[in-house]
KEMARMI-343273 format. One record per residue (C-alpha): residue number from 1; x negated, y, z negated; residue in three letters. Coordinates in pm, 1 decimal, always signed. Each point is the difference from the previous one (the first is absolute). Example, Ala and Ser with C-alpha at 12.3 -4.5 7.8 and 13.67 -1.06 7.14 Angstrom:
BEGIN
(1; (-1230.0; -450.0; -780.0); 'ALA')
(2; (-137.0; +344.0; +66.0); 'SER')
//
This chain:
BEGIN
(1; (+1855.5; +1339.5; +636.3); 'MET')
(2; (-94.8; -253.8; +240.4); 'LYS')
(3; (-329.6; -136.4; +48.9); 'VAL')
(4; (-181.4; -242.9; +215.2); 'ILE')
(5; (-331.5; -167.5; -124.5); 'ILE')
(6; (-209.5; -202.9; +252.5); 'CYS')
(7; (-225.0; -254.3; -132.8); 'GLY')
(8; (+100.2; -210.7; -323.6); 'ALA')
(9; (-335.1; -73.3; -159.9); 'GLY')
(10; (-69.1; +178.5; -318.1); 'GLN')
(11; (-7.1; +342.3; +97.9); 'VAL')
(12; (+314.6; -19.0; +210.1); 'GLY')
(13; (+172.6; -202.5; -333.9); 'TRP')
(14; (-118.0; +232.4; -258.4); 'GLN')
(15; (+128.2; +290.9; +188.4); 'ILE')
(16; (+322.2; -179.9; +90.5); 'ALA')
(17; (+58.5; -67.3; -383.7); 'ARG')
(18; (-71.3; +349.0; -84.8); 'HIS')
(19; (+265.4; +125.4; +269.3); 'LEU')
(20; (+235.7; -227.0; -66.6); 'ALA')
(21; (+7.6; +27.8; -370.5); 'GLY')
(22; (+99.3; +360.3; +57.4); 'GLU')
(23; (+281.1; -103.6; +180.3); 'ARG')
(24; (-77.4; +47.2; +356.3); 'ASN')
(25; (+92.3; -159.4; +293.8); 'ASP')
(26; (-321.3; -222.0; +83.2); 'VAL')
(27; (-63.3; -258.0; +296.5); 'THR')
(28; (-323.7; -185.0; -7.2); 'VAL')
(29; (-129.5; -102.2; +352.0); 'VAL')
(30; (-272.5; -281.8; +65.6); 'ASP')
(31; (-92.3; -284.0; +248.8); 'ASN')
(32; (-52.4; -243.7; -300.3); 'LYS')
(33; (+321.9; -150.1; -107.7); 'PRO')
(34; (-115.9; -102.3; -361.3); 'ASP')
(35; (-124.4; +352.7; -64.9); 'LEU')
(36; (+362.2; +141.0; +92.1); 'VAL')
(37; (+178.2; -265.4; -204.3); 'ARG')
(38; (-233.5; +78.8; -285.3); 'ARG')
(39; (+95.4; +350.6; +10.0); 'ALA')
(40; (+384.7; -52.9; +57.7); 'THR')
(41; (+10.7; -234.8; -304.5); 'ASP')
(42; (-180.4; +201.3; -253.7); 'THR')
(43; (+101.6; +349.5; +108.7); 'LEU')
(44; (+345.5; +161.8; +85.2); 'ASP')
(45; (-119.7; +41.9; +383.9); 'VAL')
(46; (+95.6; -119.9; +337.1); 'GLN')
(47; (-221.5; -179.8; +181.2); 'GLY')
(48; (-78.9; -45.1; +412.7); 'VAL')
(49; (-257.4; -264.2; +125.5); 'VAL')
(50; (-187.9; +108.1; +290.3); 'GLY')
(51; (-274.1; +262.1; +150.9); 'PHE')
(52; (+53.2; +320.3; -147.7); 'ALA')
(53; (-127.6; +176.8; +327.3); 'SER')
(54; (+289.3; -180.6; +213.6); 'TYR')
(55; (+302.1; +236.1; +52.0); 'PRO')
(56; (+252.3; -289.5; -27.8); 'ASP')
(57; (-146.4; -76.3; -338.6); 'VAL')
(58; (+4.8; +362.5; -120.1); 'LEU')
(59; (+385.7; +21.9; +128.2); 'GLU')
(60; (+63.4; -297.9; -197.6); 'ARG')
(61; (-145.5; +169.3; -307.3); 'ALA')
(62; (+188.2; +299.7; +43.4); 'GLY')
(63; (-225.0; +239.4; +124.7); 'ALA')
(64; (+270.8; +225.4; +209.0); 'ARG')
(65; (+111.2; +131.2; -344.6); 'ASP')
(66; (-299.8; -34.9; -203.3); 'ALA')
(67; (-153.8; +319.2; -176.2); 'ASP')
(68; (-319.5; -170.4; -36.3); 'MET')
(69; (-241.2; -244.1; +138.4); 'ILE')
(70; (-341.0; -139.2; -192.7); 'ILE')
(71; (-221.6; -182.9; +250.2); 'ALA')
(72; (-234.8; -196.6; -249.6); 'ALA')
(73; (-62.1; -325.7; +185.7); 'THR')
(74; (-352.7; -132.8; +12.3); 'HIS')
(75; (-63.7; +113.0; +345.7); 'SER')
(76; (-70.5; +404.1; +91.3); 'ASP')
(77; (+149.4; -75.6; +353.0); 'GLU')
(78; (+324.2; -123.5; -109.9); 'VAL')
(79; (+48.4; +261.9; -264.0); 'ASN')
(80; (-69.4; +296.3; +267.4); 'MET')
(81; (+239.4; -157.2; +265.2); 'VAL')
(82; (+222.7; -78.2; -270.5); 'THR')
(83; (+27.4; +361.2; -95.7); 'CYS')
(84; (-21.8; +140.8; +376.1); 'GLN')
(85; (+324.0; -214.9; +86.9); 'VAL')
(86; (+172.4; +85.6; -297.1); 'ALA')
(87; (-62.4; +355.1; +118.6); 'HIS')
(88; (+93.7; -21.6; +375.8); 'SER')
(89; (+265.3; -256.4; -25.7); 'VAL')
(90; (+175.3; +77.0; -302.1); 'PHE')
(91; (-93.0; +353.2; -114.0); 'ALA')
(92; (-93.3; -131.3; -338.3); 'VAL')
(93; (-73.3; +341.2; -195.5); 'PRO')
(94; (-282.8; -128.8; -229.2); 'ARG')
(95; (-303.0; -233.5; +93.5); 'LYS')
(96; (-272.4; -135.4; -211.2); 'ILE')
(97; (-286.5; -237.2; +111.2); 'ALA')
(98; (-275.7; -169.8; -156.2); 'ARG')
(99; (-282.5; +26.2; +228.6); 'LEU')
(100; (-378.6; -150.0; -104.7); 'ARG')
(101; (-216.2; +39.1; +329.0); 'GLY')
(102; (-197.6; +304.2; -28.7); 'GLN')
(103; (-1.8; +70.0; +374.8); 'SER')
(104; (+386.1; +56.1; -52.3); 'TYR')
(105; (-20.0; +198.7; -282.0); 'LEU')
(106; (-276.9; +235.1; +150.9); 'ASP')
(107; (+233.8; +47.6; +313.5); 'ALA')
(108; (+307.8; +78.1; -196.0); 'ILE')
(109; (-149.3; +235.6; -224.6); 'TYR')
(110; (-196.4; +171.7; +278.2); 'SER')
(111; (+137.7; +274.0; +230.8); 'ASP')
(112; (+54.6; -276.1; +249.6); 'LEU')
(113; (+305.0; -102.6; -211.8); 'TYR')
(114; (+364.4; +120.0; +102.7); 'ARG')
(115; (+317.8; -76.0; -164.4); 'ARG')
(116; (+171.9; -85.7; +330.5); 'ASP')
(117; (-284.6; -233.9; +82.9); 'HIS')
(118; (-34.0; -176.0; -328.0); 'MET')
(119; (+303.6; +48.7; -220.5); 'PRO')
(120; (-103.3; -77.2; -308.6); 'ILE')
(121; (+72.8; +240.8; -300.8); 'ASP')
(122; (-203.6; -150.7; -231.8); 'VAL')
(123; (-293.9; -228.8; +43.2); 'VAL')
(124; (-153.8; -183.5; -330.3); 'ILE')
(125; (-333.5; -130.7; +41.7); 'SER')
(126; (-62.2; -298.1; -241.5); 'PRO')
(127; (-374.0; +39.8; +18.5); 'GLU')
(128; (-1.8; +363.4; -69.8); 'GLN')
(129; (+234.7; -71.4; -309.5); 'GLU')
(130; (-222.1; -265.5; -138.9); 'VAL')
(131; (-321.3; +217.0; +95.1); 'ALA')
(132; (+171.2; +267.6; -241.7); 'GLU')
(133; (+85.2; -275.7; -268.6); 'ALA')
(134; (-374.6; -95.7; -2.8); 'ALA')
(135; (-111.4; +344.1; -24.2); 'LEU')
(136; (+208.5; +62.0; -300.1); 'GLN')
(137; (-110.0; -296.6; -164.0); 'ARG')
(138; (-332.2; +125.7; +23.3); 'LEU')
(139; (+51.4; +324.0; -111.8); 'ALA')
(140; (+151.8; -181.5; -345.4); 'ALA')
(141; (-260.4; -309.1; -28.3); 'PRO')
(142; (+128.0; -101.5; -341.1); 'ALA')
(143; (+361.7; -25.1; +154.7); 'ALA')
(144; (+131.9; -336.3; +170.8); 'PHE')
(145; (+278.5; +215.8; +144.4); 'ASP')
(146; (+60.6; +358.8; +64.5); 'THR')
(147; (+256.0; +185.1; +181.4); 'GLU')
(148; (+89.8; +400.9; -13.6); 'ARG')
(149; (+334.9; +135.2; -73.2); 'PHE')
(150; (+194.0; +330.3; -47.1); 'LEU')
(151; (-188.2; +191.2; +265.3); 'ASP')
(152; (-343.2; -153.5; -87.0); 'ARG')
(153; (+33.2; +135.0; -357.3); 'ARG')
(154; (+54.7; -330.3; -187.1); 'ALA')
(155; (-169.6; -322.1; +51.8); 'GLN')
(156; (+87.9; -364.3; -66.7); 'LEU')
(157; (-316.6; -194.9; -158.5); 'LEU')
(158; (-25.7; -360.8; -15.6); 'GLY')
(159; (-265.4; -95.0; -258.6); 'ILE')
(160; (-85.3; -346.1; -217.4); 'THR')
(161; (-7.5; +55.7; -342.5); 'ILE')
(162; (-328.8; -127.5; -135.9); 'GLU')
(163; (-139.5; -102.8; -328.0); 'GLU')
(164; (-185.7; +325.3; -69.2); 'ASN')
(165; (+324.0; +192.7; +89.9); 'CYS')
(166; (+40.6; +253.9; -305.1); 'PRO')
(167; (+388.3; -20.5; -10.5); 'VAL')
(168; (+55.4; -359.2; -6.5); 'ILE')
(169; (+247.4; -116.6; -261.7); 'ASP')
(170; (+126.8; +360.5; -30.9); 'THR')
(171; (+359.7; +67.5; +65.5); 'PRO')
(172; (+90.5; +210.3; +305.3); 'LEU')
(173; (+192.3; +250.4; -212.2); 'ARG')
(174; (-315.1; +43.1; -191.6); 'GLN')
(175; (-214.6; +79.6; +290.3); 'LEU')
(176; (+249.3; +291.3; +67.2); 'THR')
(177; (-57.9; +125.5; -318.9); 'ASP')
(178; (-369.1; -47.3; -3.2); 'LEU')
(179; (-18.3; +160.1; +322.6); 'PHE')
(180; (+296.9; +292.8; +14.5); 'SER')
(181; (-146.1; +189.7; +309.2); 'THR')
(182; (-76.2; -311.6; +221.6); 'LEU')
(183; (+209.6; +4.3; +301.1); 'ARG')
(184; (+18.9; -377.1; +19.0); 'ALA')
(185; (+246.0; -291.7; -57.6); 'ILE')
(186; (-43.7; -394.5; +21.6); 'VAL')
(187; (+287.8; -105.1; +212.1); 'VAL')
(188; (-76.1; -339.3; +49.9); 'GLY')
(189; (-216.4; -321.5; -150.7); 'ILE')
(190; (-55.4; -318.7; +173.1); 'ARG')
(191; (-96.4; -256.3; -273.4); 'ARG')
(192; (-54.7; -363.2; +85.6); 'GLU')
(193; (+134.4; +25.1; +353.9); 'GLY')
(194; (+317.9; +183.7; -120.1); 'THR')
(195; (+93.1; +386.0; +81.4); 'LEU')
(196; (+211.1; +217.3; -231.7); 'PHE')
(197; (+74.4; +346.4; -112.0); 'ALA')
(198; (-140.5; +56.9; -315.5); 'PRO')
(199; (+171.6; +154.8; -321.3); 'GLU')
(200; (-119.9; +242.1; -227.9); 'ALA')
(201; (-78.5; -274.4; -272.7); 'GLY')
(202; (-207.2; -230.7; +271.3); 'ASP')
(203; (-369.8; -16.4; -39.7); 'GLN')
(204; (-277.7; -61.8; +248.6); 'LEU')
(205; (-213.0; -284.6; -27.6); 'PHE')
(206; (-296.8; -130.5; +181.7); 'PRO')
(207; (+63.0; -156.8; +325.2); 'GLY')
(208; (+313.0; +206.2; +98.1); 'ASP')
(209; (+36.8; +173.0; +308.7); 'ALA')
(210; (+106.6; +347.3; -81.5); 'CYS')
(211; (+185.3; +246.0; +242.2); 'TYR')
(212; (-35.7; +355.5; -128.3); 'ILE')
(213; (+138.1; +334.2; +167.7); 'PHE')
(214; (-219.8; +292.0; -64.8); 'VAL')
(215; (-3.1; +365.0; +101.8); 'HIS')
(216; (-305.6; +10.2; +259.6); 'THR')
(217; (-176.8; +244.2; -200.7); 'GLU')
(218; (+0.7; -250.7; -308.5); 'ASP')
(219; (-110.9; -300.4; +206.5); 'VAL')
(220; (-385.1; +22.6; -148.0); 'GLU')
(221; (+115.4; +48.8; -338.4); 'ARG')
(222; (+286.7; -280.8; +22.2); 'THR')
(223; (-292.3; -237.1; +113.0); 'MET')
(224; (-217.7; +53.6; -264.4); 'GLU')
(225; (+286.7; -38.9; -287.6); 'ILE')
(226; (+32.4; -337.3; +169.4); 'PHE')
(227; (-352.6; -85.0; -28.8); 'GLY')
(228; (-73.8; +37.7; +382.9); 'LYS')
(229; (-303.7; +187.0; +127.5); 'THR')
(230; (-4.4; +179.7; +341.0); 'GLN')
(231; (-277.1; -67.2; +192.1); 'ARG')
(232; (-113.7; +206.4; +283.5); 'LYS')
(233; (+3.5; -193.4; +339.4); 'GLN')
(234; (-312.6; +62.7; +182.8); 'GLU')
(235; (-79.3; -345.8; +156.2); 'ARG')
(236; (+272.2; -167.1; +154.9); 'VAL')
(237; (-18.4; -344.2; +222.2); 'VAL')
(238; (+282.7; -31.7; +207.8); 'ILE')
(239; (+50.1; -365.5; +140.8); 'VAL')
(240; (+247.6; +1.3; +330.2); 'GLY')
(241; (-82.6; +289.9; +266.4); 'GLY')
(242; (+324.4; -52.8; +170.7); 'GLY')
(243; (+224.4; +323.3; -39.1); 'ASN')
(244; (+75.4; -4.3; -340.8); 'VAL')
(245; (-360.1; -3.6; -80.1); 'GLY')
(246; (-108.5; +218.9; +252.0); 'LEU')
(247; (+282.5; +278.4; -96.9); 'ALA')
(248; (-146.7; -48.5; -375.0); 'VAL')
(249; (-403.6; +62.2; +94.8); 'ALA')
(250; (+140.3; +287.5; +198.6); 'GLU')
(251; (+167.0; +160.1; -297.6); 'ALA')
(252; (-299.5; -33.9; -192.7); 'LEU')
(253; (-227.6; +148.2; +243.4); 'GLU')
(254; (+237.5; +298.5; -3.0); 'LYS')
(255; (-5.9; +42.4; -371.1); 'ARG')
(256; (-210.6; +281.9; -168.5); 'THR')
(257; (-181.1; -241.7; -259.9); 'GLU')
(258; (-233.4; -216.8; +170.2); 'ARG')
(259; (+105.1; -337.4; +50.0); 'VAL')
(260; (-251.4; -277.1; +135.2); 'ARG')
(261; (+212.0; -251.0; +168.2); 'ALA')
(262; (-77.4; -313.5; +167.5); 'LYS')
(263; (+243.2; -198.9; +197.0); 'VAL')
(264; (+1.0; -376.5; +56.7); 'ILE')
(265; (+167.9; -128.6; +341.9); 'GLU')
(266; (-14.0; -371.7; +141.8); 'ILE')
(267; (+127.8; +92.8; +325.0); 'ASN')
(268; (-266.6; +136.3; +234.6); 'ARG')
(269; (+233.4; +238.7; +179.8); 'ASP')
(270; (+171.8; +140.7; -297.3); 'ASN')
(271; (-350.1; +34.3; -147.9); 'ALA')
(272; (-100.2; +221.4; +305.5); 'GLU')
(273; (+285.4; +211.1; +16.1); 'ARG')
(274; (-15.1; +73.1; -385.4); 'ALA')
(275; (-417.8; +65.9; +52.2); 'ALA')
(276; (+111.4; +252.6; +279.0); 'ASP')
(277; (+269.8; +163.0; -193.0); 'ALA')
(278; (-203.9; +68.1; -324.4); 'LEU')
(279; (-275.7; +209.3; -30.2); 'GLU')
(280; (-138.7; -31.2; -353.3); 'ARG')
(281; (+118.0; -374.4; -110.2); 'THR')
(282; (-174.1; -307.9; +113.3); 'ILE')
(283; (+149.3; -243.9; +144.5); 'VAL')
(284; (-137.4; -380.7; -27.7); 'LEU')
(285; (+157.8; -265.2; +228.8); 'HIS')
(286; (+52.7; -306.1; -157.7); 'GLY')
(287; (+217.1; -226.6; -272.6); 'ASP')
(288; (+112.1; +201.4; -298.0); 'GLY')
(289; (+12.5; -355.0; -195.5); 'LEU')
(290; (-391.9; -28.0; +64.5); 'ASP')
(291; (-214.0; +75.6; -322.9); 'MET')
(292; (-319.5; +53.6; +210.1); 'GLN')
(293; (+185.0; +287.3; +189.7); 'LEU')
(294; (+168.5; +122.7; -327.8); 'LEU')
(295; (-310.1; +30.3; -130.9); 'ALA')
(296; (-139.4; +216.1; +298.5); 'GLU')
(297; (+296.7; +212.9; -35.0); 'ALA')
(298; (-96.5; +84.9; -358.8); 'GLY')
(299; (+291.1; -134.4; -154.3); 'ILE')
(300; (-174.1; -26.0; -328.5); 'ASP')
(301; (-69.8; +341.6; -31.1); 'ARG')
(302; (+328.6; +119.2; +150.6); 'ALA')
(303; (+275.0; +166.3; -226.8); 'ASP')
(304; (+299.3; -188.3; +183.8); 'ALA')
(305; (+45.5; -225.4; +268.3); 'MET')
(306; (+330.8; +16.2; +217.1); 'LEU')
(307; (+125.5; -324.5; +167.8); 'ALA')
(308; (+211.7; +70.6; +308.4); 'VAL')
(309; (-31.7; -258.5; +270.1); 'THR')
(310; (+336.0; -153.5; +143.4); 'ASP')
(311; (-40.4; -315.1; -202.6); 'ASP')
(312; (+109.3; -1.1; -359.2); 'ASP')
(313; (-226.1; -275.7; -112.1); 'LYS')
(314; (-335.6; +141.0; +148.0); 'THR')
(315; (+118.6; +335.0; -193.2); 'ASN')
(316; (+45.7; -222.2; -342.6); 'LEU')
(317; (-313.4; -184.0; +58.2); 'LEU')
(318; (-216.2; +289.1; +116.8); 'ALA')
(319; (+134.9; +193.9; -314.1); 'SER')
(320; (-137.0; -321.2; -215.9); 'VAL')
(321; (-334.3; -1.4; +166.9); 'ARG')
(322; (-34.1; +372.0; -53.0); 'ALA')
(323; (+92.3; -32.4; -367.3); 'LYS')
(324; (-241.8; -255.4; -51.2); 'SER')
(325; (-270.4; +218.8; +166.1); 'ALA')
(326; (+68.0; +248.0; -279.9); 'GLY')
(327; (+206.2; +245.5; +167.8); 'CYS')
(328; (+223.5; +161.2; -231.8); 'PRO')
(329; (+313.4; +65.9; +196.7); 'MET')
(330; (+174.0; -187.9; +253.3); 'THR')
(331; (+320.6; +68.4; +169.4); 'ILE')
(332; (+170.8; -260.5; +236.7); 'ALA')
(333; (+239.5; +42.5; +294.4); 'LEU')
(334; (+279.7; -275.4; -78.1); 'VAL')
(335; (+306.0; -48.6; +246.4); 'ASN')
(336; (+108.5; -287.4; -170.3); 'ASP')
(337; (+182.7; +95.9; -349.6); 'PRO')
(338; (-37.9; -361.8; -149.9); 'THR')
(339; (-360.2; +49.1; -15.0); 'LEU')
(340; (-4.8; +329.2; -202.6); 'VAL')
(341; (+47.4; -247.1; -303.4); 'GLN')
(342; (-379.5; -121.7; +66.1); 'LEU')
(343; (-144.5; +364.2; -20.9); 'MET')
(344; (-34.4; -24.7; -402.5); 'GLU')
(345; (-160.2; -369.9; -2.8); 'PRO')
(346; (-225.8; +80.1; +293.1); 'LEU')
(347; (-112.8; +330.4; -169.5); 'GLY')
(348; (+95.8; +215.8; +307.4); 'ILE')
(349; (+68.4; +357.4; -136.6); 'ASP')
(350; (+269.2; +100.0; +244.3); 'ALA')
(351; (+199.0; -71.0; +295.4); 'TYR')
(352; (+199.0; +183.0; +292.6); 'ILE')
(353; (+329.8; -167.9; +121.5); 'ASN')
(354; (+32.8; +159.6; +363.6); 'PRO')
(355; (+354.1; -141.0; +47.4); 'ARG')
(356; (+77.6; +209.4; -346.8); 'ALA')
(357; (-193.8; +335.2; +121.9); 'THR')
(358; (+195.1; -48.4; +353.2); 'THR')
(359; (+319.9; -46.2; -171.0); 'VAL')
(360; (-25.2; +310.8; -233.3); 'SER')
(361; (-107.9; +218.1; +295.0); 'SER')
(362; (+298.3; -97.7; +215.2); 'ILE')
(363; (+232.9; +43.6; -252.6); 'LEU')
(364; (-151.4; +356.6; -62.8); 'ARG')
(365; (+9.7; +92.1; +320.8); 'HIS')
(366; (+379.2; -90.3; +55.4); 'ILE')
(367; (+133.4; +135.9; -299.8); 'ARG')
(368; (+8.5; +390.0; +32.3); 'HIS')
(369; (+289.2; +22.1; -250.9); 'GLY')
(370; (+18.8; -59.5; -374.6); 'ARG')
(371; (-193.4; -304.3; -48.6); 'VAL')
(372; (-355.9; +108.3; +99.4); 'ARG')
(373; (-204.1; -302.1; -10.8); 'GLY')
(374; (-41.0; -350.8; -140.7); 'VAL')
(375; (-328.8; -181.3; -79.5); 'TYR')
(376; (+16.5; -381.6; -48.0); 'SER')
(377; (-198.5; -165.4; -330.4); 'ILE')
(378; (-125.5; -361.0; +25.3); 'GLY')
(379; (+197.4; -247.6; +190.2); 'ASP')
(380; (+322.7; +236.8; +32.8); 'ALA')
(381; (+8.4; -37.9; -388.6); 'GLU')
(382; (+91.9; +342.2; -50.7); 'ALA')
(383; (-2.5; +355.4; +173.9); 'GLU')
(384; (-87.2; +347.4; -87.1); 'ILE')
(385; (+292.0; +207.0; +131.4); 'ILE')
(386; (-31.1; +378.7; +84.1); 'GLU')
(387; (+309.3; +168.1; +37.6); 'ALA')
(388; (+163.1; +339.1; +9.2); 'GLN')
(389; (+307.3; +38.6; -277.4); 'VAL')
(390; (+310.8; +97.4; +147.7); 'LEU')
(391; (+284.8; +204.6; -195.9); 'SER')
(392; (+231.9; -292.7; +24.4); 'THR')
(393; (-254.4; -227.5; -173.1); 'SER')
(394; (+103.9; -131.4; -333.6); 'PRO')
(395; (-355.2; +131.2; -135.0); 'MET')
(396; (+37.3; +340.9; +105.1); 'ALA')
(397; (+31.8; +209.5; -282.4); 'GLY')
(398; (-90.4; -286.9; -251.3); 'GLN')
(399; (-290.9; -9.2; -209.7); 'ARG')
(400; (-212.2; -319.0; +42.4); 'ILE')
(401; (+105.3; -133.3; -339.8); 'GLY')
(402; (+360.8; +13.0; +119.4); 'GLN')
(403; (-47.7; -220.5; +312.7); 'ILE')
(404; (+73.2; -380.2; -31.9); 'GLU')
(405; (-269.0; -108.4; +226.7); 'PHE')
(406; (-36.5; -368.4; +6.7); 'PRO')
(407; (-285.3; -185.6; -167.2); 'GLU')
(408; (-189.5; -48.4; +292.7); 'GLY')
(409; (-24.9; +390.6; +84.5); 'VAL')
(410; (-210.6; +268.1; -103.9); 'LEU')
(411; (-39.1; +321.9; +89.0); 'LEU')
(412; (-364.0; +102.7; +119.8); 'GLY')
(413; (+3.5; +392.5; +62.2); 'GLY')
(414; (+217.8; +281.9; +53.9); 'VAL')
(415; (-78.9; +277.9; +276.2); 'LEU')
(416; (+173.7; +319.6; -109.5); 'LYS')
(417; (-82.0; +255.1; +308.0); 'GLY')
(418; (-369.4; -63.2; +24.7); 'ASP')
(419; (-50.6; -124.3; -369.5); 'LYS')
(420; (-31.6; -353.2; -110.9); 'VAL')
(421; (+137.2; -77.2; -339.8); 'VAL')
(422; (-56.3; -288.3; -180.9); 'ARG')
(423; (+347.1; -138.0; -113.4); 'PRO')
(424; (+84.4; -32.5; -339.3); 'THR')
(425; (+360.5; -70.0; -175.0); 'GLY')
(426; (+86.3; +362.0; +5.0); 'ASN')
(427; (-98.7; +96.2; +353.4); 'THR')
(428; (+306.8; +91.1; +156.9); 'LYS')
(429; (+53.2; -102.2; +361.9); 'ILE')
(430; (+130.4; +266.8; +265.7); 'GLU')
(431; (+137.8; +12.0; +332.8); 'GLU')
(432; (-287.8; +16.6; +245.9); 'GLY')
(433; (-254.4; -146.2; -241.3); 'ASP')
(434; (-250.1; -277.2; +174.1); 'VAL')
(435; (-11.9; -320.5; -224.6); 'LEU')
(436; (-260.7; -270.3; +34.2); 'ALA')
(437; (+182.5; -311.8; -113.2); 'ILE')
(438; (-139.5; -358.0; -99.8); 'PHE')
(439; (+237.7; -261.6; +75.0); 'ALA')
(440; (-31.9; -387.0; +0.7); 'LEU')
(441; (+168.4; -134.4; +310.3); 'THR')
(442; (+301.0; -140.5; -199.6); 'ALA')
(443; (+84.5; +362.3; -118.0); 'ASP')
(444; (-36.4; +200.6; +313.4); 'VAL')
(445; (+373.1; -6.9; +121.2); 'PRO')
(446; (+60.8; +143.4; -357.4); 'GLU')
(447; (-228.2; +323.5; +48.6); 'VAL')
(448; (+138.8; +36.4; +365.8); 'GLU')
(449; (+330.7; +53.3; -206.3); 'ARG')
(450; (-116.7; +211.0; -238.1); 'LEU')
(451; (-208.4; +220.7; +289.5); 'LEU')
(452; (+362.8; -11.9; +185.3); 'GLN')
(453; (-208.9; -67.7; +303.1); 'VAL')
(454; (+105.0; +191.8; +307.0); 'SER')
(455; (-281.6; -25.1; +245.7); 'ILE')
(456; (-20.0; +222.0; +321.8); 'ASP')
(457; (-235.9; -144.3; +225.3); 'PHE')
(458; (+20.5; +277.6; +259.4); 'PHE')
//
């Protein structure tokens, strides 16, 4: 399949890496030569330097026989015009655009939208994706990372192992014996900065960042076993009243259980817009780093603080100040993956990577075939791949114990029909089963071989 990706930033690069790794014909377009060079040097892709919305640039990129175009530049206008040109001039069958402007989104999702007027097949809103991720973090306050899989019947939980964890120094195989009915499996451990897939004899130690794949119904029990208590989020302070913060506050207002939220926004126009849109939420105009303003927002009595401004350093520092004021749970929006390593030293409980959520969303929307979704862990260190088993897959008809998975791969869960099964060595993989697979990045190609990936995008 021939795909043109417009925008070679972190989002475009990650999408290109996934699609090129699946042996698609990928061309990357960007007006910055260094970004195009980075893509062509590190990936099996072609590159074109120029403005993606220009017809001659798309012509050079091969738009006349392209199957899909993904417009993921930093400009909403460029992304929309790119899709329009791809449709009107080159008749590209499938067009995906990343849009941030709420006004554009409101128009596109309203009755004013017509395919002929704005020919975009799938719209990805980073702000909406990040807001959803933030709400998931608030729903699992003891986890630093969380994502849903297998038709939302299973969940990935990232938790930090602390000194009071009841199962430290216990081999993982023994945990299986102790909690035989628990539908959960440890699929990844980050220890001293290194992420690996554990073996049955490995143990958990204080300070480990642990990734657990668990049935949704067993989340609360799993948290208790690993020494985590679930607290109700009744009072939340949101630093940042832009599109993300506003979307989170609106979602909290719609919940049946009462959540008292307060929003702090430094930009007066954004603060007034948020105040007009929200009914029960108090909006404060000012700097989220101002301790006096945080005190006015009741940060010492808050159950959680969410920092979602457009500045990473502000989010990190606001989280640190909230912690120092007594807030038990802080979540920071972090665009730069190199800053993630500061989370633990700074005492920040959880983070949201908007680029990772956007990449996952785009891949989820374009993959309508056997690979149903991909979720990136850390700084692209590993992935959770959700895929359906084909009849041609070497795994079909085999028991898990008979399959030669690479060392960096673990099976987290199996969806058989509408039932999620905890995988064991005796579990038989059958055609049509949906697997959730943890794989270190270096082992992804072998996973693709085992899956016999044959992606039907349409």
